[in-house]
N, C-alpha and C positions, 0 to 999 in steps of 0.2 A: 267441279268438286262438289258433291251433293253434300250438304250439311244439314243434320236433323237435330232437333231442340230436345226431342225426349226420347227414351229407350222404346216407349209403346209405338211412337210413329217410326221408329227404326224397323222394327219387326213388321210393322203393317206394309212399308214401302219397299223395302229392300229385299231382294231374292235369298231364299234360304242358304244357298251357297256363299253368300257374303255374311251371315251372322257371326261367324267366328271374328269379324273385321269391324264390329260396332264401334271401338274406340277411335278407328281412322276416320269415321263419318263425322264425329262430334265436333262442334265449332270450339269447343275447348282445346283440342288436341291438334288443331290445324288453323294457322291465321295468315297464311301466305296467299290471300286473295289479291289478285292484280290490281293495284291501285293506280289511277291516272291523275296524277297532281300536277296543277298547272303552276307556272311561275307567278308569283304575285304581279296583280296589274296587267295580266294579258287581256288583250283583246280578242273576243269571240268573232269568228267570221265564218259565212256560209261559203258555197262554191258553185260553179257553173255545172249544168247536166251534160255529159258528152253524148254525142249522136251515136247509135249502135246500128251495124249492119244487120241483116235478117238472122244470119247464124249466130252473131255475138247475143242478139235479143233471145235467142231459144235458150243459149248458154246461161244468160243472166236468170232467165226464168227459172230453170232448172236448179240453179244454185241457190236462189232465194227460197224455193219450196222446200228443198232438201235441208237447209239449215233453219227453216221455220218449224219443220216437222221435228227435228233433233233438238229444239229448243237452244240453239246457238245464237240465234238473232231474234229480234221481235221489232213490231212497227215502233216509229219513235215521233216525237213532235220537239225535237232538241232544236235550241236557237242557233246550233252550229253544226256542220256537216262537213266530211270530205269527199271528194269526187271518187268515182270508179270508172275504170275502163278495161279493155282487154290488150292483152300483148301475145303475140304468136311465139310459141316454144320453137326449138330446134326441130323437134319431131312434127310441126304444124298444128299441133293441138292449141287450143285458147286457153289462156290463163288469166283469170278475174284478178286485176290489182284494186285494192283500195289505197288511194294516193293520201297518205297521212303525213306528208312533208309539213305542211303547215300546222298540224296539231303537235307533231313532234317538236317543232321548234320552239314552242311555248311549253313543253314539259320538262319537269325537274328531272335531271338524269340520274339514273341509278348505276353505278359504276362497280358493279359486284364483280369481284375476282373470281375467274374460272378455274374451277377444280380440274386436275389433268383427267380426260375422258376415261383412261384405263381405269383409275382410281374409282370413278363411279361405276364403271361396267363391273369391274370386281365385286362391288357391293350390291349389284344386282342380281347376283347368282341366286337362283332358287326363285324369283320373283314370278308370280302368275297374273297380277292384276295390275292394271294402270289406269291413271285417271286424267281428266282435263282440268285446266284451271280456270275458275271464274273470275269475271271483273267484279271489283268490289262495288257493293250497293251504293248508289249515289255518283259513281263515276261513270255508269254504262252509257249515259246521254252524250259526254264528250266524244266517244269514239263512233258516234253515227256517221253514216256513209249515205250519199245522195244517190239515187237512182232515178230512171226517167218514170218509175211508177210512184214510189213514195219514199219517205226515209226509213232506216232501220238501224237499230242500235246493237252493239255486242252485248251477249250475256256470257260469253267466255273470250279468254284471251286470243286474239289474233296475232301473229307474228310479225305484222306490219307495224306494229307500235314500239316506238323507240325503247322502251324498256322491257320489251318482252323477252328477249334472250337473258338479260340480267335476272329477272324475275323468275324465269323459268330454271335458272341456274340457283337462286336462292331456293326454291322449292326443292331441288334436287339436294342441295346441301343440307336441308333442313329434315327431309324425309330418309334420303339414301344415306348420308354421311352424318346424320343426327346433328345438323345444325353446325357443323366444322367450318367456321371461316375465321382465320386461317387456317389451312390445313396443316401447319406446322405443330399444332396442338397434339395431333394424333401421333408425333414423335416420341411424346412423353410416354412413360412406362405405363402399361396397362394399369397396373396397381396404383399408380398416382392418380389416371383419370377415374378409375372405379370408385373413388372417395368422393364425387361429385354427382348430383344429379343431371347436369346438363355440361356440354364442353365448353360452354362459355358463361359467364356471370352474367344473369338476367335481372338481378335484383338491386333495386334502387331503395336507398333510405333518405328519407325527408324528415327535417327538423323544423317545425313550424314556430314562429315567434308571435306571441300576442301581446299587446299593452295591458296596462292595468285596467282597462275599459272592456277586455276581451276582444278588441278588434285585432284582426291579422296584419302584422307590419312587416313581416318578412319570412323567409325561409333559407334553408341551408341544405342542399341535396348532396348526396354521395353515390357516385357511380363509376365503375372502372372502365373508362373508355380514353382512347388517345385523343388528346386534345387537338390534333392536326387533321384537317380534311383536304384532300387533294382531288380537283376535278380529273375526270378520265382524260379529257383534251389536254390538260397541263395549263389551263388558261386561267386558273386561279389556285392559289393555296391560301387556306383559312387556316390560321394558327391559333385559333380561339373558338371552337365550336361550343365550348362551356359558356363563353362571353356571350355568345350569340343566343344560346338558351336563356341566359339571363336577361338579355334584352328583351326578348320576346314574351316573358313572364311579366316583366315589369309593364310593357306596353299593353299587355292584356289586362293588368289590373288596373293601369291609368293610360288609357289610350291618347288622351290629350296632353300628356306631359312630355317636355322635351328628354330625350335620353340622358339619364346621369342626374336628372332633377326630380325624380319620384320620391314619394314619401314611403312607398314600398320597395323593399330591396330583397332581390332574389340573388341567391348564392349557389353556383353550380361547381362543385368541388371535385377533386379527384378522388378514388376510392384505391382499392387494392388492384394495382395493375400489375397483370401477368402476361397472359396472351390476350391481348386487347387490340381492338381496330376500331375504327370509328362509328362502327354499327355493327351490332350482333347478327343482324341478318345480311352482311355484305357491306361493301363500301359505298355508301350512297353519296351521291353529290348532292349535298344540301343546299338550297336557296335560302335567301333570308326569310322566306315566308313559311317555313316548315323546320321543325327541329324535334327529334325523338325524345331528347332528354326533357324539352319543355312540355311535351304532350305527357310523358310518363310522370312528370312532376305534378302537373295537373290532376292526373289520376289518383295519385296517392295522396294528394292534397284534400280531395272530394272523398276519399275513402275513411275507414275506420282507422283511427289513432290512438296510441297509448300515451297518456298525459306524462309530461317531463317537467318536475318542478323540484327545488330544493336548493342548496347550496352551490354556488359558482366559483371554482378553484382551477388554478392553472399551474404548470410547471415547465420550465425551458432549460435544456442544458445542451451542451456540445459534446459530441463524441468524435474522437480521431479513430476512423475506421482502418487505418493503416497499421494501427497496433492493437485494436480492440480484439478481445477473445473473451468466450464465456463458456460456461459449461452446460452441456445438455442435461435432460433428466436421467439419462443412463451413465453418466458421469464421464462423457467425453468432452473433451475441450476442443472446441472449435473456433475459427475466424472466418470473416467474410471471404467469399472467392466471387469477384464480379465480373461480368462480362466486358470485353472491350469491342469496339466496332468490327463488322464484317465489311469488305468491300471488294470491288472489282470481281475476281473470278473465286472468291470463296462463296460457294454455293449454299443458298438457303437449304436446310435439311440435310447437307452433307455432313457426316460426323468423322469423315477421315482425318487422320492425324498426318497423312502425308503432305508432302510438299505440294501446295497448290500451284504455285508460280516461282519459277527459280529468280525471276527478276526481283520480286517483293522478298524473296528470302535473303537476297543479296543486300538490298538497299534499306530494308526495315529497319536493321541495326542503326543506321544512319539518322534515322528519323526519330525513333524513340529508344530506350534501353531495351537490349535483347531479354527475354523473359528468363527467370532463373527456372531450374529444374523443379522447384515447388510450385511455381505457377504454371508450367507445362502439366505437371501432375494434377494440378487443381482443375484445369481445363480439359484435361483429356476426357473423350477423344477428340474435341473440337481443337484445330489449330488457332494460334494467336497470331493476327496480322501485324497490328499495332499494339503495343505493349503500354497504353494508356491506362487502362484497368480502373474503370470508375471505382470510386470510394477508396482506392488503394493509393493513388498519386504516383505512380513510378516516372511519369513524364514531366519535367520542370523547365524545359527550355522551349521557346523563350521565357514563358511562364508555366505556372501548373495548367496542365491540359484538362484535369478534372480534380473536384474536390475531394480531400481526404478527410476533412472535418466537416461534420454535417450537422443540421439542427436536429433536435429531438424535441417534440413538444406534445404535451398532454393537457386537454381541457375537460373539466367535468362540470356539467350542467345538470345537477340533481342526480338522477339515475341513468345519465347519459354520459359516456365517455369517450374522448377521441384520443387517438395516438398517431401523431402525424411523423413519421420518419422514412427514409430510404433502407431498403434492406429486404432479408428474407423473413419468413414466417417465424423462424427459430429466433431471429433477432427481434421482432416484435414481442415475441413472448417473454424473452429475456428483460427487454426495457420495460415492457409493461409491468412485469413482476417487481422491478426494482423502483419504479417511479411512483406507482399507483398509491402507496402508503402516504406520498406526501400531498395526495387530493383528499385525504380525509378530512372531516368536518373539524377535529382537533389536531390536526398535524401542525408541527412546527418545525422550523429550520429549513435547509434547502439541499438538494441531491448534490454530490459531487460532479464536477463537469470539467472537461478539457477546455483548453484554451480556444478562443474563437478564432476562426480561419483568418488570414490575412487578407486584406481587400486588394484585389487585382485589378481594380479600375483602372488605375493610373498605369498599368503596364499593358494595356490593350493595344494592339498594333492594329492601325487601319490603313488600308490602301487607297481610301477615297480621300481625294483633296477637297478642300474648302470650296466655297462658292467664290470665284474671282470678282465678277461684278455683273449687274443685270443692266440691260439697256432697252429703252422702249424704242417702237419706230418713229420715224421722223415725223415731227408735228404730232406726235400722240404721248399721252401721259400713261403711266401704270394706273389701270383700273378702268381705262377708256372702254366703252362698249364696242366691240368690233361687229358682232354679229346679234343683234337684238330679238326679242320675244316677238311673237306674232301679235298682230293687232286683233284677230278674230277669237271669240272666245274658245276656251278648252274645256275639255270635259274629263271625267274619271276613265282612265286608261291611257290619256294621251300623255306624250312627253314634252316638257317646257325645257327649252335649251337657250343659253346665251353665251356669247364668246367674249372675253375681256384680254386686253393686253396685261400679261402677268409677269410674275418674276418667279425665281427659284424658290420653291417651298422650302427647301433645307436652311433659307434664311432664318425661318422660325417655323417649327413643326406645329405649333399651336396645340400643344397636347392638352391643355386645359381650356382651349377654346376652340373655334371651328374657323376652316377656310370659307365656309359658305352659310347663308341662310335662306330660307325661304320665309318671306314676311307676309301677313295678311294685314290688311287695314281694317282696324277694329275702332269704332267710335272716333274716327278721325286721327288715331294713332296706328304707327306701324308696329306689328307685334310677330315676332320669329315664332314660327310653328314647326320648322324642321331645320336640321344642321347637318354637317356632313357626317355625323355618326348616325343617321338614320338610313335603312336600306333603300328607301325611294330616291334618295339622291346620289349624285356621282360628280367628283372633281377629277378633271383631268388636264395636266400640266405637259405642254409639249416643248420638249428641249430644242433649242434651235430658234424657233419661230416666237418661243416664250409666250405663247397663248394658253388662257385657261379657259376650258369648258365646263359649264355648270348645267346640269340636267336635274330635272325633277319629274318623276313619273308620278302622276296624280292618283292617289288612291281612291278606291270605292269609298263613298261616305264622305269625302271631302267636303266641308262647308262651302257653299256659293258664295263668291264675294270676289274682291279685288286683292291681286298679289303681286308680288315683285321677288326678283332674284338678287341677293347680294352676294359681293365677292370681297373677302378680307386678304391682303397678302403684305408682304415685306420685301423691298428691294435695297440692294446693295450697290451703292455708287463705286465708281473706281477708287475715288479718295473720299474718306468721310465714313460714317457709321450707319447701320441699317436703319431704316424709317419705315413704318407702316403706312398702308394706303388702303383705300377701299373702292369698289365699283358698285353701281346699282343699276339693273336693267329698267326700262319702261314697265309701267304697270300693266298688268293683263288680269282678264276675267276668267274665272272657274264657273260655269253656270251647267 
């Protein structure tokens, strides 16, 4: 993709028949360069050179010359490289292969959802010109490949890279489908979608907090994005990408502070969630080293901002949504109509009100109350599987499935006002209008409120039994080191590991503490520098053998010195109470 900075440059470089497409070539209108983002603490590696037969050498020379002439590759001095070799296809022709297996293993995975091909093809009707996708500046050296002549790096995206199909799909979603991910948004009426500039909300708002001396002490960001991220291979579910963004920002401001012990506080809050997914450019598998919300907040914090100052006031009420109704500006009285969950063969995007599965039609009445005619009409044409109906509270056995009474809060900081509540836009407007007078400087009294919801905690049913007891191996005690650290020095990128006799972590979840620390010897005293809340550490407990393995991946920039790993646990005897213990590895050196 050719990107040009100025209009004059465009007219000089681009052929006349492309002049009508000037906006397509601008950097401002296209940001989907192919990024090669490595996992934190990855180790760079080189590779061997494969010998080539005479015929293969000729093919390689032709490939290199063709791609050099077309500016698809260029010579490189990269510190890492991937090998190349030839494979013979079924027709006998030779195919050059860049073997990116090692590189792909240390790349952050992009799990972009793939739009149905026929949808994209329909949107390509009438297209005349197509383009290639460039590798992002600063990442080109990472995809360098080694030949028997010299090193070459990619200038455009090759499909041997792990994220190439996903990034290509993202590009198609952005250009062809106008950035629609997920495609469910297209099911909304055209009149609804026409009200917005984009098919996704791309705006982040950040409120910065300064102390009386003008020093920045924290931020509160607002962005509509689903809080859960799921890896494509289902090996990890992260339920708090906003929490990770907060950690990244706080550690960026105070890199030497332990998580949760910073003087700068970063808050990444939810905004107006409608059609949201974890990323506006597709479902990316985020590693701890990168978070788009963190980067976006940094951009906003460094940009122009409007001052916020004045009175701080708040208001809080409860609203029983099962009985709540209000009047629209046109005089119509309405109430909330909330979705229940879809499952099994209730197909996404299918608005059929016909029976989807006779089995569920038979048994759903035994699980939740059958929907009333008013509910069916409210959800039409969508069918109702389970009549839990969020905010309405129709299912109460064995306890309430969903809340019917919700919190409504408003906070005013000078000329900045926040409304926090579930519901639709019309509900927001109605509540905002009724509550905002109580935020005035001279306001008195409190607004009417429904009763607070009943606490359901004591009614929760758990099928998980408690810990029976813990048992250490013969002649071993809890905390004993089974596999110790190495005696040879470690370096940045290395993984330090130690295994201990452990106990069930459910004995004490240590929510305000830690299962481990990485300690550094400073002036003769051990100082904890990492805990289990830091992305560079892992804690693994294995049921049965009851062993605990602690690892620490040494980050770049870690101070040289003497370190150790400490493990903290709690054991439960057959008779008696739970007691705490600890284990400490031998000291090791980082150099």
